[in-house]
VODO-723245 format. One record per residue (C-alpha): residue number from 1; x negated, y negated, z negated. Coordinates in Angstrom, 2 decimals. Each point is the difference from the previous one (the first is absolute). Last residue first. Layout:
! VODO-723245
{rec NUM; {X; Y; Z}} ...
***
This chain:
! VODO-723245
{rec 592; {0.05; 48.92; 3.48}} {rec 591; {-2.92; 1.93; -1.40}} {rec 590; {-2.07; -0.24; 3.15}} {rec 589; {0.17; -3.81; -0.05}} {rec 588; {-1.05; -0.21; -3.65}} {rec 587; {-2.68; 2.64; 0.50}} {rec 586; {-1.44; -2.07; 2.84}} {rec 585; {0.10; -3.14; -2.13}} {rec 584; {-1.93; 1.68; -2.80}} {rec 583; {-2.45; 1.48; 2.52}} {rec 582; {-0.69; -3.43; 1.50}} {rec 581; {-0.44; -1.71; -3.37}} {rec 580; {-2.39; 2.67; -1.26}} {rec 579; {-1.94; 0.05; 3.28}} {rec 578; {-0.38; -3.78; -0.12}} {rec 577; {-1.16; 0.13; -3.63}} {rec 576; {-2.77; 2.51; 0.68}} {rec 575; {-0.03; 3.43; 1.65}} {rec 574; {-2.91; -0.94; 2.28}} {rec 573; {1.49; 2.11; 2.80}} {rec 572; {3.15; -2.11; 0.02}} {rec 571; {-2.11; -3.12; 0.33}} {rec 570; {-1.91; 1.47; 2.92}} {rec 569; {3.18; 1.06; 1.80}} {rec 568; {1.58; -3.47; -0.34}} {rec 567; {-3.08; -1.98; 1.02}} {rec 566; {-2.23; -1.79; -2.48}} {rec 565; {0.11; -2.11; -3.15}} {rec 564; {0.30; 0.66; -3.71}} {rec 563; {0.04; -1.87; -3.34}} {rec 562; {0.30; -3.62; 1.14}} {rec 561; {0.95; -1.77; -3.23}} {rec 560; {3.01; -2.27; -0.61}} {rec 559; {1.82; 2.39; -2.32}} {rec 558; {-0.53; 2.92; 2.41}} {rec 557; {-0.63; -0.64; 3.68}} {rec 556; {-0.50; 2.61; 2.74}} {rec 555; {-1.31; -1.24; 3.34}} {rec 554; {0.84; 2.00; 3.13}} {rec 553; {-1.85; -0.26; 3.31}} {rec 552; {0.93; 0.82; 3.58}} {rec 551; {3.63; 0.49; -1.03}} {rec 550; {1.76; 3.14; 1.28}} {rec 549; {1.10; 1.20; -3.47}} {rec 548; {1.44; -3.44; -0.77}} {rec 547; {3.73; 0.88; 0.13}} {rec 546; {-0.53; 3.23; -2.00}} {rec 545; {-1.19; -2.18; -2.87}} {rec 544; {3.40; -1.51; -0.68}} {rec 543; {-0.99; -2.95; -2.22}} {rec 542; {-1.42; -1.99; 2.84}} {rec 541; {-2.07; -3.10; 0.66}} {rec 540; {-1.15; 0.07; 3.61}} {rec 539; {-2.63; -2.29; 1.47}} {rec 538; {-0.16; -0.06; 3.78}} {rec 537; {-2.68; -1.65; 2.10}} {rec 536; {1.55; 0.17; 3.41}} {rec 535; {-0.77; 2.02; 3.14}} {rec 534; {3.11; 2.15; -0.42}} {rec 533; {1.91; -0.96; -3.14}} {rec 532; {3.28; -0.90; 1.70}} {rec 531; {-0.17; 2.97; 2.37}} {rec 530; {-0.41; 2.35; -2.96}} {rec 529; {2.80; -1.83; -1.79}} {rec 528; {2.26; 0.64; 2.99}} {rec 527; {-1.02; 3.67; 0.03}} {rec 526; {0.86; 0.20; -3.67}} {rec 525; {3.38; -1.60; 0.65}} {rec 524; {1.96; 3.20; 0.40}} {rec 523; {-1.96; 1.88; -2.70}} {rec 522; {0.77; -2.71; -2.53}} {rec 521; {3.68; 0.22; 0.93}} {rec 520; {0.03; 3.76; -0.65}} {rec 519; {-2.07; -0.35; -3.20}} {rec 518; {2.34; -2.57; -1.50}} {rec 517; {-1.15; -3.59; 0.13}} {rec 516; {-0.24; -2.28; -3.04}} {rec 515; {-3.70; 0.68; -0.60}} {rec 514; {-0.91; -0.41; 3.67}} {rec 513; {-2.00; -3.23; -0.16}} {rec 512; {-1.28; 0.52; -3.56}} {rec 511; {-2.18; -3.06; 0.66}} {rec 510; {-1.12; 0.18; 3.63}} {rec 509; {-2.44; -2.79; 0.85}} {rec 508; {-0.86; -0.24; 3.70}} {rec 507; {-2.92; -2.04; 1.31}} {rec 506; {-0.07; -1.12; 3.65}} {rec 505; {3.43; -1.69; -0.14}} {rec 504; {2.84; 1.24; 2.23}} {rec 503; {2.62; -2.24; -1.66}} {rec 502; {2.82; 1.72; 1.90}} {rec 501; {-1.18; 3.49; -0.93}} {rec 500; {-0.43; -1.09; -3.63}} {rec 499; {3.47; -1.53; 0.02}} {rec 498; {1.42; 3.29; 1.27}} {rec 497; {-1.68; 1.75; -2.93}} {rec 496; {1.58; -2.43; -2.45}} {rec 495; {3.40; 0.52; 1.63}} {rec 494; {-0.63; 3.77; -0.33}} {rec 493; {-0.62; -0.61; -3.69}} {rec 492; {3.36; -1.69; -0.41}} {rec 491; {1.77; 2.85; 1.79}} {rec 490; {-1.66; 2.53; -2.32}} {rec 489; {1.06; -1.88; -3.12}} {rec 488; {3.59; -0.06; 1.25}} {rec 487; {1.57; -3.14; 1.39}} {rec 486; {3.09; -1.96; -1.08}} {rec 485; {-1.83; -1.74; -2.89}} {rec 484; {-2.63; -1.38; 2.39}} {rec 483; {-1.26; -2.57; -2.51}} {rec 482; {3.41; -1.71; 0.17}} {rec 481; {2.12; 1.73; 2.65}} {rec 480; {-1.01; 1.58; 3.31}} {rec 479; {1.45; -2.70; 2.23}} {rec 478; {1.99; 1.21; 3.05}} {rec 477; {-1.53; -1.14; 3.29}} {rec 476; {0.05; 3.45; 1.61}} {rec 475; {0.57; 2.76; -2.55}} {rec 474; {0.08; 2.91; 2.46}} {rec 473; {-2.67; -1.35; 2.32}} {rec 472; {-2.41; -0.68; -2.87}} {rec 471; {0.75; 3.44; -1.46}} {rec 470; {-0.92; 1.61; 3.32}} {rec 469; {-3.24; -2.01; 0.15}} {rec 468; {-1.18; 1.24; -3.41}} {rec 467; {-2.47; 2.73; 0.95}} {rec 466; {-3.01; -2.22; -0.77}} {rec 465; {-1.32; 0.18; 3.56}} {rec 464; {3.45; -0.81; 1.36}} {rec 463; {0.31; -3.06; -2.27}} {rec 462; {-3.45; -1.24; 1.06}} {rec 461; {0.94; 0.49; 3.66}} {rec 460; {3.26; -1.89; -0.52}} {rec 459; {-1.85; -2.91; -1.62}} {rec 458; {-2.53; -0.09; 2.84}} {rec 457; {2.75; 0.04; 2.63}} {rec 456; {1.81; -2.85; -1.74}} {rec 455; {-3.16; -2.09; 0.18}} {rec 454; {-2.03; -0.81; -3.11}} {rec 453; {-0.33; -3.67; -0.98}} {rec 452; {1.54; 0.50; -3.45}} {rec 451; {-2.71; 2.56; -0.90}} {rec 450; {0.28; 1.29; -3.58}} {rec 449; {3.74; -0.77; -0.23}} {rec 448; {0.82; 1.86; 3.25}} {rec 447; {0.69; 3.20; -1.92}} {rec 446; {2.38; -1.76; -2.39}} {rec 445; {1.61; -1.80; 2.92}} {rec 444; {0.84; 3.32; 1.69}} {rec 443; {1.17; 1.53; -3.28}} {rec 442; {2.51; -2.84; -0.27}} {rec 441; {-0.26; -2.52; -2.80}} {rec 440; {0.10; 0.06; -3.77}} {rec 439; {-3.78; 0.25; -0.25}} {rec 438; {-1.98; 3.14; -0.79}} {rec 437; {-3.24; -0.15; -1.98}} {rec 436; {-1.76; 3.35; -0.15}} {rec 435; {-1.16; 1.57; -3.25}} {rec 434; {-1.51; 3.19; 1.43}} {rec 433; {-2.28; -2.01; 2.22}} {rec 432; {-0.81; 0.07; 3.70}} {rec 431; {-2.50; -2.76; 0.61}} {rec 430; {-1.59; -1.23; 3.22}} {rec 429; {-3.24; -1.80; -0.71}} {rec 428; {-2.25; -2.23; 2.12}} {rec 427; {2.41; -2.92; -0.41}} {rec 426; {-0.85; 0.13; -3.71}} {rec 425; {-3.64; -0.84; 0.64}} {rec 424; {0.70; -2.68; 2.61}} {rec 423; {2.53; -1.78; -2.23}} {rec 422; {-2.30; 0.25; -3.00}} {rec 421; {-2.96; -1.49; 1.86}} {rec 420; {-3.01; 2.21; -0.59}} {rec 419; {-2.82; -0.73; -2.45}} {rec 418; {1.85; 1.75; -2.85}} {rec 417; {0.12; 3.07; 2.25}} {rec 416; {-3.76; 0.40; -0.08}} {rec 415; {-1.20; 0.78; 3.58}} {rec 414; {-1.94; 3.26; 0.45}} {rec 413; {2.58; 1.44; 2.41}} {rec 412; {2.61; -0.64; -2.66}} {rec 411; {-1.45; -0.78; -3.42}} {rec 410; {1.21; 0.25; -3.59}} {rec 409; {-2.04; -1.41; -2.90}} {rec 408; {-1.29; 0.63; -3.48}} {rec 407; {1.77; -1.48; -3.01}} {rec 406; {3.35; -1.61; -0.69}} {rec 405; {1.52; 1.13; 3.28}} {rec 404; {2.62; -2.33; 1.40}} {rec 403; {3.71; 0.84; -0.01}} {rec 402; {2.45; -0.05; 2.89}} {rec 401; {-3.30; -0.04; 1.80}} {rec 400; {1.04; 2.50; 2.72}} {rec 399; {-2.66; 2.51; -1.04}} {rec 398; {0.64; -0.72; -3.68}} {rec 397; {3.71; 0.82; 0.29}} {rec 396; {-0.85; 3.20; 1.90}} {rec 395; {-2.35; 1.09; -2.81}} {rec 394; {2.72; -0.85; -2.52}} {rec 393; {2.28; 2.51; 1.71}} {rec 392; {-2.31; 2.88; -0.95}} {rec 391; {-0.94; -1.25; -3.47}} {rec 390; {0.30; 3.18; -2.12}} {rec 389; {3.34; -1.07; -1.44}} {rec 388; {1.92; 3.01; 1.33}} {rec 387; {-2.32; 2.90; 0.81}} {rec 386; {-2.46; -0.03; 2.84}} {rec 385; {-0.29; -0.46; 3.72}} {rec 384; {-1.73; -2.37; 2.41}} {rec 383; {-0.07; 1.18; 3.62}} {rec 382; {-2.34; -1.19; 2.74}} {rec 381; {0.94; 0.35; 3.66}} {rec 380; {-2.79; -1.10; 2.35}} {rec 379; {-0.59; -2.96; 2.33}} {rec 378; {-2.25; -1.69; -2.56}} {rec 377; {-1.04; 2.22; -2.89}} {rec 376; {1.27; -0.84; -3.46}} {rec 375; {-3.08; -0.20; -2.20}} {rec 374; {0.65; 0.07; -3.73}} {rec 373; {-1.88; -1.20; -3.10}} {rec 372; {1.79; -0.95; -3.25}} {rec 371; {-2.26; -1.65; -2.61}} {rec 370; {2.68; -0.47; -2.66}} {rec 369; {3.56; 0.23; 1.27}} {rec 368; {3.08; -0.16; -2.24}} {rec 367; {-0.98; -2.12; -3.00}} {rec 366; {2.71; -0.34; -2.68}} {rec 365; {-0.92; -2.66; -2.58}} {rec 364; {-0.75; -2.64; 2.62}} {rec 363; {3.35; 0.44; 1.78}} {rec 362; {0.66; 1.08; 3.59}} {rec 361; {-3.58; 1.26; 0.12}} {rec 360; {-2.53; 0.26; 2.83}} {rec 359; {-3.60; 1.03; 0.56}} {rec 358; {-1.40; 0.99; 3.39}} {rec 357; {-3.54; 1.41; 0.25}} {rec 356; {0.16; -0.18; 3.81}} {rec 355; {3.31; 0.67; 1.76}} {rec 354; {-0.71; 0.51; 3.70}} {rec 353; {2.36; -0.22; 2.96}} {rec 352; {-1.84; 1.32; 3.03}} {rec 351; {0.32; -1.96; 3.23}} {rec 350; {2.93; -0.07; 2.42}} {rec 349; {1.23; -3.44; -1.06}} {rec 348; {-3.43; -1.46; 0.72}} {rec 347; {0.43; -3.63; -1.06}} {rec 346; {1.20; -3.34; 1.38}} {rec 345; {2.05; -2.40; -2.12}} {rec 344; {-2.78; -1.54; -2.07}} {rec 343; {-0.01; -1.43; -3.52}} {rec 342; {-2.64; -2.66; -0.72}} {rec 341; {2.08; -2.02; -2.47}} {rec 340; {1.39; 3.24; -1.50}} {rec 339; {3.64; 0.69; 0.81}} {rec 338; {2.31; 0.53; -2.93}} {rec 337; {0.67; 2.38; -2.87}} {rec 336; {-0.01; -2.05; -3.20}} {rec 335; {3.31; -1.69; 0.69}} {rec 334; {0.70; -2.90; -2.37}} {rec 333; {3.01; -0.03; -2.30}} {rec 332; {0.15; -3.53; -1.37}} {rec 331; {2.38; -0.77; 2.87}} {rec 330; {2.63; 2.18; -1.67}} {rec 329; {-0.29; -2.19; -3.07}} {rec 328; {1.48; -2.89; 2.00}} {rec 327; {3.33; 1.78; 0.29}} {rec 326; {0.16; 0.84; -3.71}} {rec 325; {-1.19; -3.52; -0.93}} {rec 324; {2.66; -1.59; 2.22}} {rec 323; {2.69; 2.13; -1.63}} {rec 322; {-1.18; -0.96; -3.51}} {rec 321; {-0.12; -3.68; 0.96}} {rec 320; {3.51; 0.55; 1.32}} {rec 319; {1.24; 0.94; -3.44}} {rec 318; {-1.74; -3.04; -1.47}} {rec 317; {1.64; -2.24; 2.59}} {rec 316; {3.42; 1.35; -0.94}} {rec 315; {-0.21; -1.65; -3.41}} {rec 314; {-1.39; -3.13; 1.61}} {rec 313; {2.92; -0.04; 2.43}} {rec 312; {2.58; 0.43; -2.73}} {rec 311; {-1.39; -3.06; -1.76}} {rec 310; {0.06; -1.88; 3.30}} {rec 309; {3.67; 0.91; 0.36}} {rec 308; {0.74; -1.45; -3.43}} {rec 307; {-1.98; -3.11; 0.91}} {rec 306; {2.09; -0.25; 3.18}} {rec 305; {3.10; -0.31; -2.23}} {rec 304; {-1.74; -2.14; -2.60}} {rec 303; {-0.95; -2.84; 2.30}} {rec 302; {3.28; -0.39; 1.88}} {rec 301; {1.88; 0.23; -3.30}} {rec 300; {-2.30; -2.71; -1.36}} {rec 299; {0.88; -2.13; 3.03}} {rec 298; {3.71; 0.36; -0.70}} {rec 297; {-0.66; -1.13; -3.56}} {rec 296; {-1.95; -2.98; 1.30}} {rec 295; {2.80; -0.88; 2.43}} {rec 294; {2.53; 0.08; -2.84}} {rec 293; {-2.32; -2.16; -2.13}} {rec 292; {-0.54; -2.57; 2.78}} {rec 291; {3.70; -0.23; 0.82}} {rec 290; {0.78; -0.56; -3.69}} {rec 289; {-2.30; -3.01; -0.27}} {rec 288; {-3.57; -0.53; -1.17}} {rec 287; {-1.81; -3.30; -0.60}} {rec 286; {-1.00; 0.87; -3.57}} {rec 285; {0.09; -2.22; -3.13}} {rec 284; {3.76; -0.57; 0.29}} {rec 283; {0.56; 3.46; -1.48}} {rec 282; {3.03; 1.93; 1.23}} {rec 281; {-1.57; 1.17; 3.26}} {rec 280; {-3.30; 0.82; -1.70}} {rec 279; {1.82; 1.94; -2.75}} {rec 278; {1.82; 2.02; 2.63}} {rec 277; {-3.34; 0.80; 1.62}} {rec 276; {-1.48; 1.11; -3.33}} {rec 275; {2.91; 2.31; -0.75}} {rec 274; {0.74; 1.17; 3.55}} {rec 273; {-3.67; 0.44; 0.82}} {rec 272; {-0.80; 1.77; -3.27}} {rec 271; {3.02; 2.29; 0.32}} {rec 270; {-0.97; 0.75; 3.60}} {rec 269; {-3.54; 0.85; -1.08}} {rec 268; {1.13; 2.43; -2.69}} {rec 267; {2.38; 1.67; 2.45}} {rec 266; {-2.83; 0.30; 2.54}} {rec 265; {-2.28; 1.62; -2.58}} {rec 264; {2.75; 2.45; -0.89}} {rec 263; {0.45; 0.78; 3.70}} {rec 262; {-3.77; 0.27; 0.46}} {rec 261; {-0.29; 2.61; -2.72}} {rec 260; {3.17; 1.74; 1.22}} {rec 259; {-1.55; 0.31; 3.48}} {rec 258; {-3.50; 1.14; -0.94}} {rec 257; {0.84; 2.84; -2.37}} {rec 256; {1.50; 1.95; 2.91}} {rec 255; {-3.49; 0.48; 1.40}} {rec 254; {-0.86; 2.17; -3.02}} {rec 253; {3.21; 1.96; 0.41}} {rec 252; {-0.80; 0.41; 3.71}} {rec 251; {-3.49; 1.38; -0.52}} {rec 250; {1.00; 2.25; -2.92}} {rec 249; {2.99; 1.31; 1.92}} {rec 248; {-2.31; 0.65; 2.94}} {rec 247; {-2.17; 2.15; -2.26}} {rec 246; {2.93; 1.93; -1.41}} {rec 245; {1.53; 0.66; 3.42}} {rec 244; {-3.37; 1.08; 1.42}} {rec 243; {-0.46; 2.48; -2.86}} {rec 242; {3.52; 1.34; 0.45}} {rec 241; {-0.51; 0.58; 3.71}} {rec 240; {-3.24; 1.85; -0.78}} {rec 239; {1.89; 2.30; -2.37}} {rec 238; {2.74; 0.33; 2.63}} {rec 237; {-2.58; 1.24; 2.50}} {rec 236; {-1.25; 2.71; -2.37}} {rec 235; {3.50; 1.00; -1.09}} {rec 234; {1.16; 0.33; 3.60}} {rec 233; {-3.12; 1.99; 0.87}} {rec 232; {0.67; 2.42; -2.86}} {rec 231; {3.68; 0.19; 0.93}} {rec 230; {-0.79; 0.87; 3.61}} {rec 229; {-2.43; 2.74; -1.06}} {rec 228; {1.77; 2.92; 1.66}} {rec 227; {-3.38; 1.53; 0.98}} {rec 226; {1.00; 0.28; 3.67}} {rec 225; {1.57; -3.46; -0.04}} {rec 224; {-2.96; -1.76; -1.65}} {rec 223; {-2.47; 1.85; 2.23}} {rec 222; {1.79; -1.18; 3.14}} {rec 221; {0.39; -3.47; -1.51}} {rec 220; {-3.75; -0.45; -0.35}} {rec 219; {-0.31; -2.96; 2.31}} {rec 218; {3.11; -1.63; -1.47}} {rec 217; {-1.15; 0.57; -3.60}} {rec 216; {-3.53; -1.22; 0.66}} {rec 215; {1.31; -3.11; 1.76}} {rec 214; {2.37; -0.76; -2.87}} {rec 213; {-2.82; 0.40; -2.52}} {rec 212; {-2.22; -2.35; 2.01}} {rec 211; {2.75; -2.61; -0.04}} {rec 210; {0.32; 0.37; -3.78}} {rec 209; {-3.75; -0.24; -0.55}} {rec 208; {-0.09; -3.22; 2.05}} {rec 207; {2.98; -1.33; -1.99}} {rec 206; {-1.75; 0.74; -3.31}} {rec 205; {-3.07; -1.93; 1.12}} {rec 204; {2.15; -2.93; 1.17}} {rec 203; {1.95; 0.01; -3.29}} {rec 202; {-3.17; -0.07; -2.10}} {rec 201; {-1.29; -2.99; 1.95}} {rec 200; {3.38; -1.72; -0.35}} {rec 199; {-0.13; 0.51; -3.77}} {rec 198; {-3.35; -1.75; -0.36}} {rec 197; {0.88; -2.90; 2.31}} {rec 196; {3.46; -0.47; -1.54}} {rec 195; {-1.44; -0.26; -3.52}} {rec 194; {-2.47; -2.74; 0.93}} {rec 193; {2.55; -1.85; 2.10}} {rec 192; {2.57; -0.04; -2.82}} {rec 191; {-2.36; -1.44; -2.58}} {rec 190; {-1.50; -2.56; 2.36}} {rec 189; {3.48; -1.04; 1.16}} {rec 188; {1.26; -0.42; -3.57}} {rec 187; {-3.03; -2.11; -0.97}} {rec 186; {0.56; -2.26; 3.03}} {rec 185; {3.69; -0.42; -0.90}} {rec 184; {-0.89; -0.87; -3.60}} {rec 183; {-2.56; -2.57; 1.15}} {rec 182; {2.67; -1.62; 2.26}} {rec 181; {2.59; -0.50; -2.75}} {rec 180; {-1.07; -3.59; -0.65}} {rec 179; {0.72; -0.77; 3.65}} {rec 178; {3.36; -1.70; -0.62}} {rec 177; {-1.34; -2.69; -2.34}} {rec 176; {-2.52; -1.10; 2.62}} {rec 175; {2.84; -0.14; 2.54}} {rec 174; {2.08; -2.32; -2.21}} {rec 173; {-2.93; -2.31; -0.59}} {rec 172; {-1.09; 0.02; 3.66}} {rec 171; {3.45; -1.11; 1.27}} {rec 170; {0.41; -0.66; 3.72}} {rec 169; {-3.59; 0.56; 1.13}} {rec 168; {-0.30; 3.07; -2.20}} {rec 167; {3.26; 1.27; 1.52}} {rec 166; {-1.34; -0.54; 3.54}} {rec 165; {-3.23; 1.80; -0.81}} {rec 164; {1.97; 2.85; -1.54}} {rec 163; {2.08; 0.26; 3.18}} {rec 162; {-3.11; 0.13; 2.17}} {rec 161; {-1.97; 2.39; -2.22}} {rec 160; {2.89; 2.39; -0.76}} {rec 159; {1.12; 0.08; 3.65}} {rec 158; {-3.56; 0.66; 1.17}} {rec 157; {-0.29; 2.86; -2.51}} {rec 156; {3.32; 1.47; 1.12}} {rec 155; {-0.98; -0.16; 3.68}} {rec 154; {-3.41; 1.50; -0.80}} {rec 153; {1.75; 2.77; -1.93}} {rec 152; {2.41; 0.64; 2.87}} {rec 151; {-2.89; 0.29; 2.43}} {rec 150; {-1.84; 2.32; -2.42}} {rec 149; {3.05; 2.23; -0.53}} {rec 148; {1.00; 0.30; 3.64}} {rec 147; {-2.80; 0.96; 2.36}} {rec 146; {-2.74; 0.75; -2.51}} {rec 145; {2.25; 1.97; -2.34}} {rec 144; {1.74; 1.82; 2.83}} {rec 143; {-3.39; 0.91; 1.45}} {rec 142; {-1.28; 1.24; -3.37}} {rec 141; {3.05; 2.25; -0.33}} {rec 140; {-0.65; 1.35; 3.51}} {rec 139; {-3.70; 0.60; -0.72}} {rec 138; {0.89; 1.85; -3.21}} {rec 137; {2.79; 2.08; 1.50}} {rec 136; {-1.63; 1.29; 3.18}} {rec 135; {-3.78; 0.24; 0.28}} {rec 134; {-0.72; -0.11; -3.72}} {rec 133; {2.76; 2.44; -0.93}} {rec 132; {-0.99; 2.40; 2.77}} {rec 131; {-3.58; 0.08; -1.31}} {rec 130; {1.17; 0.59; -3.58}} {rec 129; {2.41; 2.73; 1.09}} {rec 128; {-2.86; 1.73; 1.84}} {rec 127; {-1.82; 0.41; -3.29}} {rec 126; {-3.69; -0.82; 0.27}} {rec 125; {-2.78; 2.55; -0.68}} {rec 124; {0.15; 1.90; 3.29}} {rec 123; {0.74; -3.14; 1.98}} {rec 122; {-3.12; -1.72; -1.33}} {rec 121; {-2.16; 3.10; 0.62}} {rec 120; {0.95; -0.06; 3.70}} {rec 119; {-2.00; -3.20; 0.31}} {rec 118; {1.61; -3.32; 0.77}} {rec 117; {0.04; -1.56; 3.47}} {rec 116; {3.61; 0.96; 0.79}} {rec 115; {1.10; -1.66; -3.24}} {rec 114; {-1.71; -3.23; 1.04}} {rec 113; {1.80; -0.04; 3.33}} {rec 112; {3.31; 0.69; -1.73}} {rec 111; {-0.61; -2.72; -2.59}} {rec 110; {-1.00; -2.48; 2.72}} {rec 109; {3.18; 0.67; 1.98}} {rec 108; {2.05; -0.16; -3.20}} {rec 107; {-1.51; -3.38; -0.83}} {rec 106; {0.57; -1.26; 3.57}} {rec 105; {3.67; 0.98; -0.17}} {rec 104; {0.22; -1.53; -3.49}} {rec 103; {-1.36; -3.31; 1.33}} {rec 102; {2.41; 0.07; 2.95}} {rec 101; {2.90; 0.64; -2.35}} {rec 100; {-1.17; -2.82; -2.27}} {rec 99; {-0.27; -2.60; 2.78}} {rec 98; {3.35; 0.95; 1.57}} {rec 97; {1.67; -0.04; -3.42}} {rec 96; {-1.54; -3.40; -0.73}} {rec 95; {1.21; -1.53; 3.27}} {rec 94; {3.62; 1.13; -0.20}} {rec 93; {0.01; -0.54; -3.77}} {rec 92; {-0.84; -3.71; 0.50}} {rec 91; {2.28; -0.61; 3.00}} {rec 90; {3.33; 0.79; -1.67}} {rec 89; {-0.60; -1.91; -3.25}} {rec 88; {-1.39; -2.87; 2.09}} {rec 87; {3.27; -0.19; 1.91}} {rec 86; {1.95; 0.06; -3.27}} {rec 85; {-2.19; -2.76; -1.44}} {rec 84; {0.77; -2.16; 3.04}} {rec 83; {3.74; 0.71; -0.37}} {rec 82; {-0.44; -0.87; -3.68}} {rec 81; {-1.37; -3.43; 0.81}} {rec 80; {2.60; -0.66; 2.71}} {rec 79; {2.77; 0.76; -2.49}} {rec 78; {-1.59; -2.38; -2.51}} {rec 77; {-0.14; -2.70; 2.68}} {rec 76; {3.66; 0.47; 0.83}} {rec 75; {0.95; -0.18; -3.69}} {rec 74; {-2.03; -3.22; -0.44}} {rec 73; {1.67; -1.63; 2.98}} {rec 72; {3.43; 1.03; -1.26}} {rec 71; {-0.75; -1.53; -3.43}} {rec 70; {-1.09; -3.25; 1.64}} {rec 69; {3.18; -0.09; 2.04}} {rec 68; {2.14; 0.73; -3.09}} {rec 67; {-1.55; -2.85; -2.00}} {rec 66; {0.85; 0.40; -3.72}} {rec 65; {-2.69; -2.46; -1.04}} {rec 64; {-0.74; 1.27; -3.52}} {rec 63; {0.79; 3.53; -1.12}} {rec 62; {0.53; 1.61; 3.42}} {rec 61; {-2.74; -1.95; 1.79}} {rec 60; {-2.27; 0.60; -2.97}} {rec 59; {0.65; 3.72; 0.25}} {rec 58; {-0.79; -0.06; 3.72}} {rec 57; {-3.33; -1.77; -0.59}} {rec 56; {-0.97; 2.57; -2.63}} {rec 55; {1.00; 2.80; 2.36}} {rec 54; {-1.95; -1.62; 2.85}} {rec 53; {-3.18; -0.03; -2.09}} {rec 52; {0.57; 3.57; -1.17}} {rec 51; {0.64; 1.17; 3.57}} {rec 50; {-3.14; -1.79; 1.15}} {rec 49; {-2.06; 2.00; -2.49}} {rec 48; {1.77; 3.21; 0.99}} {rec 47; {-0.64; -0.65; 3.71}} {rec 46; {-3.62; -0.80; -0.79}} {rec 45; {-0.47; 3.52; -1.30}} {rec 44; {1.45; 1.57; 3.16}} {rec 43; {-2.19; -2.25; 2.17}} {rec 42; {-3.03; 1.18; -1.97}} {rec 41; {1.04; 3.59; 0.75}} {rec 40; {0.13; -0.82; 3.73}} {rec 39; {-3.53; -1.41; -0.17}} {rec 38; {-1.23; 3.06; -1.91}} {rec 37; {1.49; 2.26; 2.65}} {rec 36; {-1.81; -1.96; 2.72}} {rec 35; {-3.21; 0.32; -1.99}} {rec 34; {0.60; 3.77; -0.16}} {rec 33; {0.44; 0.09; 3.76}} {rec 32; {-3.25; -1.85; 0.56}} {rec 31; {-1.77; 2.25; -2.57}} {rec 30; {0.94; 3.31; 1.67}} {rec 29; {-3.65; 0.97; 0.49}} {rec 28; {-0.46; -0.50; -3.75}} {rec 27; {2.65; 2.61; -0.88}} {rec 26; {-1.45; 3.46; 0.62}} {rec 25; {-3.70; 0.23; -0.82}} {rec 24; {-0.74; -3.31; -1.71}} {rec 23; {3.23; -0.18; -1.99}} {rec 22; {0.21; 3.64; -1.06}} {rec 21; {-3.69; 0.07; -0.93}} {rec 20; {0.32; -3.26; -1.96}} {rec 19; {2.96; 1.51; -1.87}} {rec 18; {-1.99; 3.16; -0.72}} {rec 17; {-2.93; -2.03; -1.33}} {rec 16; {2.33; -1.97; -2.26}} {rec 15; {1.47; 3.21; -1.34}} {rec 14; {-3.48; 1.49; -0.50}} {rec 13; {-1.07; -3.07; -1.97}} {rec 12; {3.02; 0.64; -2.24}} {rec 11; {3.18; -2.03; 0.21}} {rec 10; {2.04; -0.24; -3.21}} {rec 9; {-3.10; 0.67; -2.05}} {rec 8; {0.19; 3.11; -2.21}} {rec 7; {1.30; -0.56; -3.51}} {rec 6; {-2.45; 0.97; -2.69}} {rec 5; {1.30; 2.75; -2.26}} {rec 4; {0.03; -1.13; -3.59}} {rec 3; {-3.02; 1.13; -2.02}} {rec 2; {0.58; 2.83; -2.42}} {rec 1; {-1.09; -0.78; -3.52}} 
***
């Protein structure tokens, strides 16, 4: 016989830990303000209690004494009470919204700082839509919940406690009869909260996928248009839209069970109060009059209305527990590439770069390097070539510690790079990559990005050296579009080359630096590249072998193994893999 599924606890240990984290890290420092808010909420609750007392007195004035002056005094006092509550209702959200917005600002600041500390591997395995969702929508929703929903819930809870206390004081028998439905309400809330928490988690995952899909579609719109795949992308996005709709329907339909349940409970209570209260008025055994019963009924309304809102709050609380967990989970990601305790900043940037018995794999079942040995001479030009997937670019990633080797070691001037401060190590490199990041800003600012303190003259010189100064003058301050959409591949790479000139680091990494340039443009900037590499340790990764013919040393990789090394002429004479690749490319160019 299948065992019934055990219901998860309403608040798991992780939930409680997350709430403590939120309080201690972002809210505790605002304790004086939160105490002020609590004081104003208590005033709001006392207003209702005093209103009930004055209402009962007013009803007795009407039914018994008939004093107009007394009735006017009571009305004036009631007006003053609600004016006070109105003032509190204005001040409470003003303070709580300020507290929550400041807390969310600090949370986003910490999230951004933490993201910047994570390894490249995290960003390569995590969908960008998920990161955007955490930084934007989830933190904002959590801020609204903290700033408004929690304050309102505390206000409602205080109202329920104070008014209930007054009703117990006035008629404990009648109140005890009214709370018989409380176990049913608690059961309903547990049931709803459990289902909301599960469904909300599914909805957040689906929403992250949806946002990532939108980003992929927008970024790939050129391909979508050329391939006439608009309908395919529409169908794909609409499928995600449908999934989100269905999940949110499940969340909201489940939450919708709360209100009718409490309404039916309220109706049952009102019938009990009217019936039993009416009997108390009629019976001579109880000292209860009509004014007391009317006031009690009014008090029950004041209890059940905030109780309804509290029920909604606890339903929403489960959704926000999911959001808080998603945000907190980001902090579980710990960078593995960081400074060693004894890391130093000084090292011989002109020394040889040596890979000794290096092993590395992106995944355990697919090793790339096993015992790789290479010596990249300081002050010389070393080229790394090979077919796609041979590990050329990975070597550059290991040199700059975007990834750490899993065996062996890499040294610069005899100093292991994992004993160097990351900032100092990476500051020693200028990089010109095929996949260049371009910001939606002017070309001038894109060049200046790598060295914000550079003078205008230095930026202009870098642009001149990279043969892009004329384009800078022509475009002026005009932004280049998202990811440089208004620029050609060659223009983007010349920006990368200009950045390398401006950075002027002692070690130059060229990763397919001229792959997007036509031969005429490549010839024009070859002299500039020669000046850029002069006196520097230069490591060139290239697919076009003609561009590395002048290198001091060429390393040929094949499936992660070093199969050949030497100068261009020597490698051609050997007739090995390099010669085969070179001749194949030469025939391809000649056959055009």
